[in-house]
C-alpha positions as CSV (number, residue, x, y, z in Angstrom):
1,X,-20.6,2.0,-16.1
2,X,-21.3,2.3,-12.7
3,X,-25.0,2.7,-11.1
4,X,-26.1,6.2,-9.2
5,X,-27.0,4.3,-6.1
6,X,-23.2,3.1,-6.1
7,X,-22.3,6.3,-5.8
8,X,-23.1,7.0,-2.0
9,X,-21.0,6.0,0.7
10,X,-18.0,6.2,-1.2
11,X,-14.7,8.3,0.1
12,X,-13.5,11.2,-1.3
13,X,-10.3,12.5,-1.4
14,X,-8.5,15.8,-3.4
15,X,-5.8,14.8,-5.8
16,X,-3.2,15.9,-3.4
17,X,-5.0,13.3,-0.3
18,X,-6.7,15.2,1.4
19,X,-10.1,13.4,2.8
20,X,-13.6,15.5,2.1
21,X,-15.6,13.0,3.2
22,X,-18.3,10.1,2.4
23,X,-21.1,11.1,-1.0
24,X,-24.2,11.5,1.4
25,X,-26.3,12.6,-1.1
26,X,-27.0,13.8,-4.9
27,X,-28.0,16.5,-6.6
28,X,-29.7,15.5,-10.2
29,X,-30.8,18.4,-12.9
30,X,-34.6,16.6,-13.3
31,X,-35.1,18.7,-16.7
32,X,-31.3,17.8,-18.2
33,X,-31.1,14.4,-16.3
34,X,-27.4,15.5,-15.1
35,X,-25.5,15.1,-11.5
36,X,-24.9,18.5,-10.5
37,X,-23.7,18.6,-7.0
38,X,-22.9,15.0,-4.0
39,X,-22.5,16.6,-0.7
40,X,-20.8,15.1,2.0
41,X,-23.6,15.7,4.7
42,X,-27.3,14.5,4.6
43,X,-29.9,16.8,2.7
44,X,-32.7,16.3,5.5
45,X,-33.2,19.6,6.9
46,X,-35.7,21.3,8.6
47,X,-35.1,25.2,6.6
48,X,-34.0,26.6,3.8
49,X,-31.2,27.9,5.5
50,X,-29.8,24.7,6.2
51,X,-29.8,23.4,2.6
52,X,-28.3,26.2,1.7
53,X,-25.7,25.8,3.9
54,X,-25.3,22.3,3.0
55,X,-24.8,23.0,-0.4
56,X,-22.6,25.9,-0.2
57,X,-19.9,24.4,2.4
58,X,-20.6,20.7,2.4
59,X,-21.1,20.4,-1.3
60,X,-18.7,19.2,-4.5
61,X,-19.8,20.4,-8.0
62,X,-20.0,17.6,-10.2
63,X,-17.8,19.2,-12.7
64,X,-14.7,19.3,-9.9
65,X,-15.2,15.0,-10.1
66,X,-11.9,13.8,-11.6
67,X,-12.3,9.9,-11.2
68,X,-14.8,7.6,-9.7
69,X,-13.6,3.8,-8.8
70,X,-13.4,2.5,-5.3
71,X,-13.6,6.1,-4.4
72,X,-13.6,9.5,-5.9
73,X,-11.4,11.7,-6.3
74,X,-12.2,15.5,-6.5
75,X,-10.4,18.6,-8.0
76,X,-9.7,20.7,-5.1
77,X,-9.1,23.8,-6.8
78,X,-12.4,24.0,-8.5
79,X,-10.9,24.2,-11.7
80,X,-11.5,21.2,-14.3
81,X,-8.2,19.8,-15.3
82,X,-9.4,16.7,-17.8
83,X,-11.3,17.4,-20.8
84,X,-14.9,18.0,-21.1
85,X,-17.0,15.1,-22.6
86,X,-20.2,15.4,-24.1
87,X,-23.0,13.5,-21.8
88,X,-26.0,12.2,-23.1
89,X,-29.2,13.1,-21.5
90,X,-30.7,10.1,-19.9
91,X,-33.5,9.7,-17.1
92,X,-31.7,9.6,-14.1
93,X,-33.2,6.7,-11.3
94,X,-32.2,4.8,-8.2
95,X,-30.7,2.1,-10.8
96,X,-29.3,4.6,-13.3
97,X,-25.6,4.4,-14.9
98,X,-23.0,6.4,-15.1
99,X,-19.5,6.7,-17.1
100,X,-16.5,6.5,-15.3
101,X,-14.4,9.6,-16.3
């Protein structure tokens, strides 16, 4: 298990070894409790356009994450290589736990 807060600052690499950045922010769907996106830039912005730019250019959908340990490994092409697993609904908080993929 991994606490949500432990994701912040982790290095992100693709399967091919390309460095993508560090986790700055995490977007959580509060209705479902699912992680949606991790960003490699802070979401502290002044306009909606700036936020949209970060989400579209400097973020990685959570479904593209392959593994989380000391670093995060993502699929560079956006295709998920692992079997989709059912996730249970959880209340996400600063101390919430995540399962390793």
